[in-house]
Every structure is written in structure tokens, then in C-alpha cells.
ZAMARGU-4260 file (C-alpha; in steps of 0.2 Angstrom, whole numbers, plus 5000, padded with zeros to 4 digits):
<rodrens>
0) 4780/4513/5106 | 4787/4522/5091 | 4803/4522/5084 | 4812/4539/5080 | 4814/4540/5061
5) 4833/4540/5062 | 4833/4525/5072 | 4823/4516/5060 | 4836/4522/5047 | 4850/4515/5057
10) 4842/4499/5058 | 4841/4498/5039 | 4858/4505/5037 | 4866/4492/5049 | 4857/4477/5036
15) 4866/4487/5023 | 4882/4495/5029 | 4882/4500/5046 | 4873/4516/5056 | 4890/4525/5058
20) 4900/4520/5039 | 4899/4529/5025 | 4889/4521/5010 | 4897/4509/4998 | 4908/4519/4984
25) 4900/4515/4968 | 4910/4506/4954 | 4909/4515/4939 | 4906/4505/4923 | 4920/4501/4911
30) 4923/4513/4897 | 4916/4509/4882 | 4929/4502/4870 | 4923/4510/4854 | 4929/4524/4843
35) 4920/4536/4852 | 4922/4532/4870 | 4927/4549/4875 | 4910/4555/4870 | 4900/4542/4880
40) 4909/4547/4895 | 4903/4566/4893 | 4886/4567/4896 | 4874/4581/4895 | 4858/4585/4908
45) 4845/4598/4904 | 4836/4604/4918 | 4827/4620/4924 | 4833/4623/4941 | 4839/4641/4944
50) 4846/4653/4959 | 4851/4642/4974 | 4846/4625/4966 | 4857/4629/4950 | 4873/4631/4960
55) 4870/4616/4970 | 4867/4604/4955 | 4883/4613/4949 | 4893/4609/4963 | 4888/4590/4964
60) 4890/4588/4945 | 4910/4595/4948 | 4911/4585/4964 | 4906/4569/4953 | 4918/4572/4941
65) 4933/4574/4953 | 4927/4557/4961 | 4925/4550/4945 | 4937/4560/4931 | 4932/4549/4916
70) 4915/4553/4918 | 4909/4571/4913 | 4891/4578/4917 | 4888/4594/4907 | 4873/4602/4917
75) 4863/4614/4905 | 4849/4626/4911 | 4836/4627/4897 | 4824/4640/4905 | 4806/4638/4912
80) 4795/4623/4911 | 4786/4626/4895 | 4805/4630/4888 | 4810/4613/4893 | 4795/4604/4886
85) 4796/4614/4869 | 4815/4611/4868 | 4814/4591/4873 | 4800/4589/4862 | 4810/4597/4846
90) 4824/4588/4853 | 4817/4569/4854 | 4810/4573/4835 | 4826/4579/4828 | 4836/4563/4837
95) 4848/4576/4846 | 4841/4575/4865 | 4851/4576/4881 | 4857/4561/4889 | 4848/4565/4905
100) 4833/4577/4909 | 4827/4583/4925 | 4808/4586/4924 | 4791/4587/4932 | 4781/4571/4932
105) 4771/4576/4921 | 4784/4582/4908 | 4792/4564/4911 | 4777/4556/4906 | 4775/4567/4892
110) 4791/4564/4884 | 4791/4545/4887 | 4775/4544/4876 | 4784/4555/4862 | 4797/4540/4863
115) 4810/4550/4869 | 4814/4542/4886 | 4821/4524/4893 | 4811/4513/4904 | 4823/4512/4920
120) 4817/4495/4926 | 4832/4486/4918 | 4845/4499/4926 | 4835/4497/4942 | 4839/4477/4941
125) 4857/4476/4935 | 4867/4465/4945 | 4880/4478/4946 | 4873/4495/4947 | 4854/4492/4951
130) 4846/4496/4968 | 4847/4481/4981 | 4834/4477/4992 | 4840/4488/5007 | 4841/4501/4994
135) 4822/4498/4990 | 4819/4500/5008 | 4828/4513/5011 | 4816/4525/5000 | 4801/4532/5008
140) 4786/4523/5004 | 4778/4528/4988 | 4795/4537/4982 | 4800/4526/4969 | 4782/4526/4961
145) 4783/4542/4959 | 4793/4538/4942 | 4779/4526/4937 | 4767/4530/4926 | 4750/4519/4923
150) 4746/4527/4906 | 4763/4519/4901 | 4759/4501/4906 | 4766/4507/4923 | 4783/4506/4917
155) 4796/4517/4927 | 4803/4532/4917 | 4807/4543/4931 | 4819/4542/4946 | 4815/4554/4960
160) 4826/4567/4964 | 4820/4586/4969 | 4804/4584/4978 | 4793/4594/4989 | 4777/4591/4999
165) 4760/4602/4999 | 4759/4608/5018 | 4749/4618/5030 | 4757/4635/5035 | 4750/4642/5051
170) 4753/4657/5061 | 4760/4651/5076 | 4759/4668/5085 | 4740/4668/5080 | 4738/4651/5089
175) 4748/4654/5105 | 4735/4668/5107 | 4723/4655/5110 | 4733/4641/5118 | 4738/4631/5104
180) 4755/4627/5104 | 4755/4615/5088 | 4747/4612/5072 | 4732/4600/5071 | 4734/4583/5068
185) 4718/4577/5061 | 4704/4585/5052 | 4695/4586/5066 | 4707/4597/5076 | 4710/4607/5061
190) 4690/4613/5059 | 4690/4617/5079 | 4708/4627/5078 | 4701/4637/5063 | 4684/4640/5073
195) 4694/4645/5088 | 4706/4658/5078 | 4690/4667/5072 | 4683/4683/5079 | 4679/4701/5074
200) 4698/4702/5068 | 4704/4686/5063 | 4697/4670/5054 | 4705/4653/5052 | 4708/4647/5035
205) 4712/4657/5019 | 4707/4647/5005 | 4710/4647/4986 | 4700/4637/4971 | 4716/4626/4968
210) 4715/4607/4962 | 4731/4603/4971 | 4726/4608/4988 | 4711/4596/4986 | 4723/4582/4980
215) 4732/4586/4996 | 4717/4583/5007 | 4712/4567/4997 | 4729/4560/5000 | 4730/4563/5019
220) 4713/4553/5019 | 4722/4540/5010 | 4712/4543/4995 | 4715/4552/4979 | 4709/4562/4964
225) 4708/4549/4951 | 4709/4528/4952 | 4727/4521/4952 | 4725/4518/4934 | 4720/4536/4932
230) 4705/4529/4920 | 4690/4537/4932 | 4687/4551/4946 | 4687/4545/4964 | 4685/4560/4972
235) 4665/4558/4975 | 4669/4546/4986 | 4669/4547/5005 | 4685/4557/5008 | 4679/4569/4995
240) 4663/4572/5001 | 4672/4574/5019 | 4684/4587/5011 | 4670/4597/5001 | 4659/4596/5019
245) 4675/4605/5028 | 4676/4618/5014 | 4658/4621/5015 | 4655/4620/5034 | 4670/4634/5038
250) 4665/4644/5024 | 4646/4645/5029 | 4651/4647/5047 | 4662/4664/5044 | 4679/4653/5048
255) 4686/4652/5032 | 4686/4662/5015 | 4689/4658/4998 | 4700/4671/4990 | 4700/4676/4972
260) 4716/4670/4968 | 4732/4661/4976 | 4740/4676/4978 | 4727/4686/4986 | 4725/4670/4997
265) 4744/4670/5001 | 4743/4691/5005 | 4727/4687/5016 | 4737/4675/5027 | 4752/4686/5028
270) 4742/4700/5033 | 4744/4691/5051 | 4724/4689/5052 | 4723/4672/5046 | 4728/4655/5056
275) 4729/4642/5041 | 4736/4643/5022 | 4738/4628/5012 | 4751/4626/4998 | 4768/4620/4991
280) 4783/4621/5002 | 4792/4632/4990 | 4778/4644/4993 | 4787/4650/5008 | 4796/4664/5000
285) 4781/4670/4992 | 4773/4670/5009 | 4787/4680/5017 | 4789/4693/5005 | 4770/4697/5007
290) 4772/4697/5025 | 4786/4710/5025 | 4776/4721/5011 | 4761/4720/5023 | 4774/4725/5037
295) 4768/4710/5048 | 4781/4700/5061 | 4775/4682/5066 | 4781/4666/5065 | 4775/4657/5049
300) 4775/4638/5057 | 4774/4623/5043 | 4766/4606/5045 | 4760/4592/5035 | 4740/4592/5032
305) 4731/4585/5044 | 4729/4567/5044 | 4714/4554/5043 | 4727/4542/5051 | 4742/4551/5060
310) 4749/4532/5061 | 4751/4531/5043 | 4752/4548/5035 | 4752/4553/5018 | 4761/4569/5008
315) 4756/4573/4991 | 4772/4579/4982 | 4779/4587/4967 | 4796/4590/4959 | 4808/4586/4947
320) 4813/4567/4942 | 4830/4561/4932 | 4824/4555/4915 | 4838/4545/4903 | 4836/4548/4885
325) 4836/4534/4871 | 4854/4536/4868 | 4868/4520/4866 | 4869/4508/4880 | 4884/4514/4884
330) 4879/4532/4887 | 4864/4526/4898 | 4873/4515/4908 | 4884/4529/4913 | 4868/4542/4915
335) 4861/4528/4928 | 4878/4527/4936 | 4877/4547/4938 | 4858/4545/4944 | 4864/4533/4956
340) 4878/4544/4965 | 4868/4560/4966 | 4853/4550/4975 | 4864/4541/4987 | 4860/4545/5004
345) 4878/4557/5007 | 4871/4567/4990 | 4853/4567/4996 | 4856/4573/5012 | 4868/4585/5004
350) 4852/4593/4994 | 4841/4592/5007 | 4851/4603/5018 | 4855/4616/5004 | 4838/4617/4996
355) 4827/4611/5009 | 4817/4598/4998 | 4813/4581/5005 | 4826/4569/5009 | 4818/4553/5001
360) 4828/4541/5008 | 4829/4536/5028 | 4847/4535/5028 | 4849/4552/5021 | 4845/4557/5039
365) 4859/4549/5048 | 4869/4563/5038 | 4859/4577/5043 | 4864/4580/5061 | 4850/4583/5072
370) 4858/4600/5076 | 4862/4605/5057 | 4849/4617/5049 | 4839/4620/5065 | 4825/4628/5054
375) 4825/4616/5041 | 4806/4615/5035 | 4807/4596/5030 | 4812/4594/5050 | 4796/4603/5055
380) 4785/4592/5044 | 4794/4576/5053 | 4792/4584/5069 | 4775/4586/5068 | 4772/4569/5059
385) 4781/4563/5077 | 4794/4556/5066 | 4783/4543/5058 | 4789/4541/5039 | 4776/4547/5027
390) 4771/4539/5012 | 4772/4550/4997 | 4758/4554/4985 | 4760/4558/4967 | 4749/4571/4958
395) 4742/4561/4942 | 4750/4563/4924 | 4738/4558/4913 | 4740/4568/4897 | 4724/4578/4900
400) 4728/4581/4918 | 4728/4602/4914 | 4710/4602/4910 | 4705/4590/4924 | 4713/4600/4937
405) 4704/4616/4930 | 4687/4607/4931 | 4691/4601/4949 | 4696/4619/4955 | 4678/4624/4951
410) 4674/4612/4965 | 4680/4625/4978 | 4668/4638/4969 | 4652/4628/4969 | 4654/4621/4988
415) 4656/4638/4993 | 4638/4644/4987 | 4624/4644/4998 | 4615/4628/5002 | 4625/4618/4990
420) 4622/4600/4986 | 4639/4594/4989 | 4633/4575/4982 | 4627/4580/4967 | 4641/4592/4964
425) 4654/4580/4967 | 4644/4567/4956 | 4641/4578/4942 | 4661/4584/4943 | 4666/4566/4942
430) 4655/4562/4927 | 4663/4577/4918 | 4680/4571/4924 | 4677/4554/4917 | 4673/4561/4899
435) 4689/4570/4900 | 4698/4555/4904 | 4689/4544/4892 | 4696/4554/4877 | 4710/4544/4869
440) 4727/4557/4869
</rodrens>
């Protein structure tokens, strides 16, 4: 019998501090006894959050200062993804980087390779402020590995914070018309449901030639795009062939259609004539806007991708991690203290409640009452997993990952050609990707 995730969290917390108790209060580091002690206690954080995330981040940093008035976090919005990369690269070169940065996984690897970030192992193992065994067990499987990079001696440079999964969006009303009241749990069910939804007016799956979707399909089968060391392709093995066979079979049968772009796939789904679309959870905004423009009213359901083994589910995730730049020991220690505070269970629950990001710690669910935020998307995902904690899988962060993903995106186009030889296609693409990975950065 499976235990509900919230009960599992309570069992963990009973060892740590009791299921009904508040988490222990961290003790801040002693102020540095130096001439610039005040400066060491006022830190700058660069980020790319806007709108709702910007507000909740500012609220949290304000609350942190109220709790620890000797420490101040100045959060600075620096623009979009490219703006952050440019400004951080320049700041690292000039020696005037911020104390903290919130950035995507690939960017964290980029900044670390430039010599701009500290590895986090010594902070995680710190006797006073480090992660206890209970802390580590509290994180969902794979969550802490999101900040480790095989191309950087497998050292940890990022600490997970704001993460979203790649999910299955489904037209709940369309499925109900064919007597299906839930999303498919297995890939066999997915094919069956997509075929059952297909008729003269509707079809099963709106596809886009997107590498991330294929990565998520591989992860759901317990595999990956690249090996753990990120030195060679892995997608031409069994999981990749099964995924491409599914794409080709449903396309050949008129059950799935490959759209010319991600936007067109979203619009096809929003038209109300498609049962399934796969994308990042944050795409729900684009889907609802497209649905409104199409003057369609139907329930957009959210579920994890079907799984090879529903008893051991995987979720491909992306999002921002914290990094600490190469500042003084005092500043770095204060930065780590803030990171520990904002990723504690109560703050993690608050972030998930306000942003719909994944709560990365099991204990965070104890601070999210079952009746609160009933339409929260992460609750729909957990419910579809029958509250089995998923293992989080990271997208590779190889320096040439953009080129790799562009190449992998071509697999969709090739797999949907008439009488495509999928084995030959996969092996040829794997050889191409291996050549890309072999080039020294």
C-alpha cells in the first residue's frame, strides 16, 4: 500500500523536528569583525524574475531582513536571460559581480566555467549551517543533483529554487466525451487515448519539433538525452527508439500532427480539437490566451508525462538555481545563510503557493494545507502520480547544448517522414551529436 506523500513527509519530519512543529530557526553567522562588516552584511542578488515572481521574491527578502535585521538582501532585476548572461560575464571579468545570482542551470554552468562562482560543497557540509541528513532526505530525489555539473568535475555550483516540470496538457472535456476521466499513466495508454480521441473533427496529439519534449519522454522512460557524463548521446538506445516509434506510428495513423512551430502547436490544442499537447508548465498562460482568442471554453488538465514505470516516476525540470560568486568568506557565508532560509520548508511552500513552482521538499507540503490553492498545478501533477514522489531529471548543461538541441529537434521532422528508417535516423543523429560533444570548449 502506498503512503500519501504528505504522510511520508510527516514521517521524515518526525525525525527532524516533528510533523506539527515549525522548522528550526537558523542561527545567522556572527557578523564579521572587520572594517567593512556592514558591507559584508548587505548583499546583492541578481535575477531575471518579473511580475508575480518579482513581487514574491521582494516580499521574501523583506521578510528575511525583518527576521534578521543585521542582514540585507538587495534583489536586482537585470532583464531577461541574455541580459543576465552578458552582465554576469562582464561583471566576473571586471571583478564586480553580485554576491548572489539566480540563473538557469546552463547559465550557472557557464558562470562557473568562467571562474565566477564558488562550489557549494563546503557550505553544504558546514557543521553549523550545512544540510543535515534529514535535510538531504527531505529533498525530492534528484533535486540537489540539479546543481551538479559533470563537465565541471561533478561539483555543485547551483542550489535549486524555482523549478517547473515539462508536463502533459490535455483537453479534459474532449476526454470525457470518450468516457475517459483522467490522463494516461503509461505510454501505451497515451497511444490508446490519442487514437480514441481521433475522428473527423478531432485528433490526438499536437506535436512540435522540440528537443525538450523528447528529453522529457526519454526521462519518463528512465533514460536521458546524453550520458551522465555528458560525453556521448544516449537517445539512440531503447528508450529513444520507443519514443520515436510512438511519434512515427501516431503521425502515420493521423492521430498526431507535427506543427510548424511551438506556437502553432499551442494554438492547435487551444482550438479545442486536440486531446494532448506537451510543454513546460509555464506554457499554461500561452495556452489559456490562445484558448480565449479561439473563443473556446474547455478545461485544460495538467498531468505528468506518461511513465514507463508509474511506481518510479520521473519529471524533467528546468528553472533557476542560486549561485554564490567569488566574494569574501564572510559575504559568501551570509549568502549561503540566506539561501538556506529562503529554501526552508515554510518559504519553499510559500513560493510554491504564489508561483505554482514545484515544492522541492517533501516537508513543504505539510505547510500547504490540502484545501489551500485547490487549483494549484503541482497538486494536479502529484495527484496524477498518486502522490508517489517523482525523481527530478535535469536538462544537460554541456557548453554546446544549444547546438545539440537544435540537432535533436530535427529528429521530429525525420521521424514523421513516410517510411522513415528510425534506427538509421537515430544512429546518424547520435553520431552527429557525439561529434559536437567531442569538440573541446
